[in-house]
C-alpha positions in Angstrom: -6.9 0.4 -19.9 -7.4 3.2 -16.7 -4.9 5.3 -14.7 -6.2 4.3 -10.9 -3.5 5.1 -9.5 -0.7 7.5 -10.0 2.7 8.4 -8.6 6.2 8.9 -8.8 9.5 7.7 -8.6 12.0 9.3 -6.7 16.4 7.9 -6.5 14.8 4.4 -8.1 12.2 4.3 -5.4 8.8 3.9 -7.2 5.5 5.5 -4.3 2.1 6.5 -4.5 0.6 9.5 -2.2 -2.6 8.5 0.1 -3.7 10.1 3.6 -5.9 8.5 6.1 -9.0 9.9 7.0 -11.0 8.2 9.8 -10.6 4.2 9.2 -9.8 4.7 5.3 -6.8 5.3 3.6 -7.4 7.1 0.5 -5.1 7.0 -2.5 -4.1 10.7 -3.9 -1.4 12.4 -5.7 -1.8 15.1 -2.8 -2.0 12.6 -0.5 0.7 13.9 2.5 2.0 10.1 3.0 4.3 8.4 0.4 3.9 4.5 0.5 6.8 2.6 -1.6 6.0 0.0 -4.1 7.9 -2.8 -2.5 8.1 -5.7 -5.2 9.8 -8.0 -2.4 6.4 -7.5 -0.3 4.1 -10.0 -1.1 1.8 -8.9 1.6 -1.1 -6.3 1.3 -0.6 -2.9 2.9 2.2 -1.9 5.9 1.5 1.2 8.1 3.0 2.0 11.1 1.2 0.4 14.0 0.3 3.8 15.9 -1.4 4.8 12.7 -3.6 1.2 12.4 -4.2 2.3 16.2 -5.6 5.8 15.1 -7.5 4.0 12.2 -9.3 1.4 14.3 -9.3 -1.3 12.2 -10.4 -4.8 13.0 -7.7 -7.2 13.8 -8.3 -10.4 11.9 -5.3 -12.7 12.3 -1.8 -13.2 12.7 0.8 -14.0 9.7 4.3 -14.7 9.4 6.3 -13.0 7.2 9.8 -12.9 6.0 11.6 -9.5 6.2 14.0 -8.4 4.3 16.8 -9.0 6.5 15.8 -12.4 6.0 14.2 -12.6 9.9 10.6 -14.1 10.4 8.3 -12.5 12.3 4.3 -12.8 13.2 2.3 -9.8 12.9 -1.4 -8.7 13.2 -3.2 -8.5 10.1 -5.9 -6.2 10.3 -8.9 -5.2 7.9 -9.6 -1.8 6.1 -10.9 0.2 3.7 -9.1 1.3 0.8 -10.6 4.5 -1.6 -9.2 4.9 -5.1 -10.7 7.1 -7.5 -14.3 5.8 -7.4 -14.3 2.5 -5.8 -13.8 1.2 -2.0 -11.9 -2.3 -1.7 -11.2 -3.9 1.6 -7.2 -4.8 2.1 -5.1 -6.2 4.6 -2.9 -4.3 6.5 0.2 -5.1 9.0 2.2 -2.2 10.8 5.6 -1.3 9.6 6.8 0.9 7.1 4.4 2.6 4.6 4.9 -0.2 1.9 2.4 -1.0 -1.3 3.0 -5.3 -1.5 2.0 -7.3 -4.3 -1.1 -8.5 -2.5 -2.8 -5.3 -2.8 -1.3 -3.8 -6.6 -2.4 -7.4 -7.9 -6.0 -7.4 -6.4 -7.0 -3.6 -7.3 -5.1 -3.6 -11.0 -4.0 -5.7 -13.5 -0.6 -3.6 -14.6 2.3 -1.6 -12.6 3.8 0.5 -15.2 7.3 2.3 -13.8 8.6 5.1 -16.4 12.4 6.3 -15.2 12.8 8.8 -17.9 9.2 10.4 -16.7 9.6 9.6 -13.2 6.5 7.9 -12.9 4.7 5.1 -11.7 1.1 4.3 -12.8 -1.4 1.3 -11.9 -4.2 0.3 -14.3 -7.0 -1.9 -15.0 
């Protein structure tokens, strides 16, 4: 299997780094944004609303989500492009904290490996 994204674990929180360039979210170990891997988030990618506005992504739908607090909210869903190594994928984005959900991770990878001793996390395919 090939490692497609490599990140870290700090205070038991796994993350990948990325940066926004135009309308693209680009995963890179040198990225200036930290996206937390959230196994409780069954969606795609959550990023702050002001960043979504700057990216000028296409609004495609509204959907209902259950927050960690148990509150149910309706949020806009945007379609955007993600660049990982040498390939591009379309992904659904919602406004929120910098989070990666299981829908996105399972769409681009096969295995998520957390190594708490080394403090690393890898997504492979």
